[in-house]
ROVOKOL-518732 format. One record per residue (C-alpha): x, y, z; residue number from 0. Coordinates in pm, 1 decimal, always signed. Each point is the difference from the previous one (the first is absolute). Example, Ala and Ser with C-alpha at 12.3 -4.5 7.8 and 13.67 -1.06 7.14 Angstrom:
REM ROVOKOL-518732
{{+1230.0; -450.0; +780.0}; 0}
{{+137.0; +344.0; -66.0}; 1}
***
This chain:
REM ROVOKOL-518732
{{+15193.2; +8387.7; +6633.8}; 0}
{{-232.6; -297.9; -44.6}; 1}
{{-370.8; +35.4; +83.6}; 2}
{{-263.0; -273.6; +20.8}; 3}
{{-345.1; +112.7; -114.6}; 4}
{{-334.5; -151.0; -95.1}; 5}
{{+97.0; +61.7; -363.4}; 6}
{{+339.3; -171.7; -6.4}; 7}
{{+358.4; +50.6; +116.3}; 8}
{{+136.9; +349.6; -64.8}; 9}
{{+358.2; +124.2; -14.3}; 10}
{{+81.1; +371.1; +48.0}; 11}
{{+341.3; +114.2; -125.7}; 12}
{{-24.6; +352.2; +138.3}; 13}
{{-163.1; +133.3; -313.5}; 14}
{{-270.2; -236.1; -118.9}; 15}
{{-183.8; -321.1; +84.4}; 16}
{{+16.6; -331.9; -184.1}; 17}
{{-262.5; -259.4; +89.2}; 18}
{{+25.6; -378.6; -36.8}; 19}
{{-325.5; -194.0; -20.5}; 20}
{{-132.5; -350.7; -41.3}; 21}
{{+19.9; -110.8; -359.8}; 22}
{{-338.0; -57.8; -164.2}; 23}
{{+128.0; -323.4; -155.2}; 24}
{{+160.6; -122.7; +328.3}; 25}
{{+347.3; +17.7; -152.9}; 26}
{{+288.8; -156.6; +189.4}; 27}
{{+159.6; +253.2; +233.1}; 28}
{{-318.2; +201.5; +40.1}; 29}
{{-138.5; +110.7; +337.6}; 30}
{{-268.5; -225.1; +147.5}; 31}
{{-239.6; +295.4; +36.2}; 32}
{{-10.5; +380.4; -1.4}; 33}
{{-142.8; +27.4; +352.8}; 34}
{{+314.5; +31.4; +214.0}; 35}
{{-16.8; +39.1; +378.2}; 36}
{{+358.8; -58.7; +121.9}; 37}
{{+356.6; +45.8; -122.4}; 38}
{{+322.9; -121.5; +160.4}; 39}
{{+345.6; +66.3; -145.7}; 40}
{{+266.3; -269.8; +10.1}; 41}
{{+374.5; +52.9; +30.7}; 42}
{{+35.5; -67.7; -371.9}; 43}
{{-184.3; +166.0; -289.5}; 44}
{{-333.2; -164.5; +82.3}; 45}
{{-328.0; +101.4; +161.3}; 46}
{{-253.8; -231.3; +162.0}; 47}
{{-341.5; +110.6; -126.9}; 48}
{{-301.8; -98.2; +210.7}; 49}
{{-339.7; -5.3; -168.2}; 50}
{{-345.8; +46.5; +145.3}; 51}
{{-123.3; -341.2; -116.5}; 52}
{{+266.8; -134.5; -237.1}; 53}
{{+286.3; -116.1; +219.9}; 54}
{{+358.9; +122.4; -12.7}; 55}
{{+240.0; +90.6; -281.2}; 56}
{{+378.2; +37.9; +3.0}; 57}
{{+58.3; +289.5; -240.7}; 58}
{{+339.6; +69.0; -160.4}; 59}
{{+44.3; +378.8; -17.0}; 60}
{{+271.2; -24.9; -265.3}; 61}
{{-192.5; -213.5; -248.4}; 62}
{{-348.8; +115.5; +110.2}; 63}
{{-110.2; -363.9; +7.4}; 64}
{{-145.1; -229.3; +264.5}; 65}
{{+249.2; -279.0; +71.5}; 66}
{{-204.2; -201.3; +246.8}; 67}
{{-363.6; -17.0; +108.8}; 68}
{{-137.0; -150.1; +321.7}; 69}
{{-366.5; -91.1; +37.4}; 70}
{{-251.0; -185.8; +214.8}; 71}
{{-96.9; -207.7; -302.8}; 72}
{{+347.9; -154.6; -14.6}; 73}
{{+4.5; -58.6; +376.4}; 74}
{{+268.8; +262.9; +58.9}; 75}
{{-213.5; +246.3; +198.8}; 76}
{{-272.7; -35.2; +264.6}; 77}
{{-210.1; +249.7; -199.2}; 78}
{{+36.7; +216.7; -311.9}; 79}
{{-95.2; +322.5; +180.4}; 80}
{{+332.0; +148.7; +117.1}; 81}
{{-1.5; +227.0; +306.4}; 82}
{{+371.8; +44.1; +74.4}; 83}
{{+349.2; -95.9; -120.1}; 84}
{{+312.3; -2.1; +218.3}; 85}
{{+332.9; -87.8; -164.3}; 86}
{{+232.4; -133.1; +269.5}; 87}
{{+326.7; +43.6; -189.4}; 88}
{{+237.3; -155.0; +251.2}; 89}
{{-193.3; -328.7; +2.3}; 90}
{{-75.6; +4.6; -372.3}; 91}
{{-374.1; -36.5; +43.2}; 92}
{{-312.7; +202.8; -53.9}; 93}
{{-293.5; +7.5; +243.2}; 94}
{{-317.9; +7.0; -206.9}; 95}
{{-312.5; +109.9; +186.6}; 96}
{{-344.4; -70.8; -140.7}; 97}
{{-360.7; +45.8; +103.0}; 98}
{{+2.6; -359.4; +128.8}; 99}
{{+348.2; -67.4; +139.4}; 100}
{{+370.3; +84.4; -21.5}; 101}
{{+273.1; -212.1; -155.3}; 102}
{{+378.1; +39.7; -9.6}; 103}
{{+102.3; -58.2; -360.9}; 104}
{{+294.9; -238.1; +28.8}; 105}
{{+56.9; -354.4; -122.6}; 106}
{{-262.1; -243.4; +137.9}; 107}
{{-138.2; +265.2; +236.1}; 108}
{{-344.2; -29.8; +154.7}; 109}
{{-249.7; +266.2; +112.3}; 110}
{{+11.7; +110.3; +362.7}; 111}
{{-234.9; -170.2; +251.2}; 112}
{{-287.5; +242.0; -62.6}; 113}
{{-288.1; +59.0; -239.1}; 114}
{{-18.7; +369.2; +83.0}; 115}
{{+40.2; +303.3; -227.8}; 116}
{{+346.9; +155.3; +37.5}; 117}
{{+63.2; +362.4; -103.2}; 118}
{{+351.9; +74.7; +122.3}; 119}
{{+309.3; -185.7; +122.5}; 120}
{{+257.7; +146.9; +238.5}; 121}
{{+320.1; -182.2; +87.0}; 122}
{{+84.2; +38.0; +369.1}; 123}
{{+342.1; +172.8; +5.7}; 124}
{{+71.1; -117.1; +355.9}; 125}
{{-100.0; -367.1; -15.2}; 126}
{{+120.5; -234.2; -271.6}; 127}
{{-267.8; -207.8; -169.7}; 128}
{{-293.6; +215.1; +114.1}; 129}
{{-236.6; +180.4; -234.7}; 130}
{{-292.0; +229.4; +88.9}; 131}
{{-308.6; -21.4; -221.5}; 132}
{{-276.2; +254.8; -54.2}; 133}
{{-314.2; -209.1; -50.2}; 134}
{{-378.6; +14.3; +4.5}; 135}
{{+12.4; -184.7; +332.6}; 136}
{{+234.8; +214.1; +206.4}; 137}
{{+377.5; +24.8; +20.9}; 138}
{{+170.0; -328.3; -80.7}; 139}
{{+342.1; -113.3; +120.8}; 140}
{{+151.1; -278.1; -208.9}; 141}
{{+293.3; -195.9; +145.0}; 142}
{{+188.7; -167.8; -279.9}; 143}
{{+201.8; -221.2; +233.1}; 144}
{{-297.8; -203.0; +122.7}; 145}
{{-251.6; +97.8; -272.6}; 146}
{{-249.5; +151.2; +244.8}; 147}
{{-230.0; +297.0; -39.5}; 148}
{{-139.7; +202.8; +290.9}; 149}
{{-256.0; +282.2; -13.4}; 150}
{{-39.2; +315.0; +208.8}; 151}
{{-337.6; +174.4; +7.3}; 152}
{{-69.4; +365.3; +67.8}; 153}
{{-217.4; +57.7; +307.2}; 154}
{{-110.3; -362.0; +2.9}; 155}
{{-156.4; +26.2; -343.6}; 156}
{{+8.0; -252.1; -281.6}; 157}
{{-45.1; +17.6; -372.4}; 158}
{{-359.0; +74.1; -99.3}; 159}
{{-88.5; +153.8; +339.4}; 160}
{{+267.2; +266.4; +39.0}; 161}
{{+124.9; +198.6; -300.1}; 162}
{{+316.3; +83.4; +197.2}; 163}
{{+115.9; -357.4; -61.9}; 164}
{{-9.1; +46.7; -377.1}; 165}
{{+359.6; +107.9; -48.4}; 166}
{{+146.7; +133.0; -325.0}; 167}
{{+359.3; +121.9; +52.3}; 168}
{{+291.1; -33.9; +244.2}; 169}
{{+303.4; +220.2; +71.5}; 170}
{{+278.6; -64.0; +253.3}; 171}
{{+126.0; +314.0; +175.5}; 172}
{{+182.8; +41.2; +333.2}; 173}
{{-65.9; -366.1; +88.6}; 174}
{{-374.9; +47.4; -38.2}; 175}
{{-235.1; -114.3; -275.8}; 176}
{{-223.0; +266.6; -149.9}; 177}
{{-310.5; -152.2; -155.0}; 178}
{{-226.6; +144.4; -266.7}; 179}
{{-361.8; -105.2; +62.4}; 180}
{{-297.8; -39.4; -227.3}; 181}
{{-270.5; +207.1; +162.8}; 182}
{{-19.6; +310.4; +217.1}; 183}
{{+296.4; -69.1; +231.0}; 184}
{{+261.4; +95.3; -259.7}; 185}
{{+333.9; -75.6; +165.6}; 186}
{{+73.0; -197.5; +316.8}; 187}
{{+320.1; -117.2; +168.5}; 188}
{{+109.2; -341.4; +125.9}; 189}
{{+285.4; -97.7; +232.3}; 190}
{{+166.8; -318.2; -137.7}; 191}
{{+167.6; -69.8; +334.7}; 192}
{{-299.4; +14.7; +235.2}; 193}
{{-237.9; -110.7; -279.9}; 194}
{{-238.7; +282.4; +84.4}; 195}
{{-173.2; +275.7; -195.7}; 196}
{{+99.3; +345.4; +123.5}; 197}
***
């Protein structure tokens, strides 16, 4: 079991923990920081490690080394503060969400047409090329085919005026989207066919 913490990346073997941290001398293969907020396993022996303000690492679990680092400084990310990682295996790409935008990590890819904070990505299982986004500005629907992004607001609210539009997590169940909200509302439901909150 791999666990991301604010003191490094920890591995539990069923008996004890081993923690991997940023090298004090910035050695090659070291983590970018110890403050880890997201982990996403790949189909190989790698883990994408998202940092609070240090970008994204691709960590090899067999060698315990970072093989690749993505950052805003190098123009590879919209922002260094990672909020979510979604590895879309079948298309060989990784959706990297940040506090400023979301970007699919593939060759020559560009960020989506938004400058909003994205906290979760949900691939629509019924419609090819559609992705639902939990954002600070309501529920986003990204259509990859025409590169458009549409928002749906709860009870007519908008970001900054209605905390119910500050979404944090998405789950697809029984053809409905269950949405985790920042604020007092907790959990709400959305119908992706009628485009209405239930």
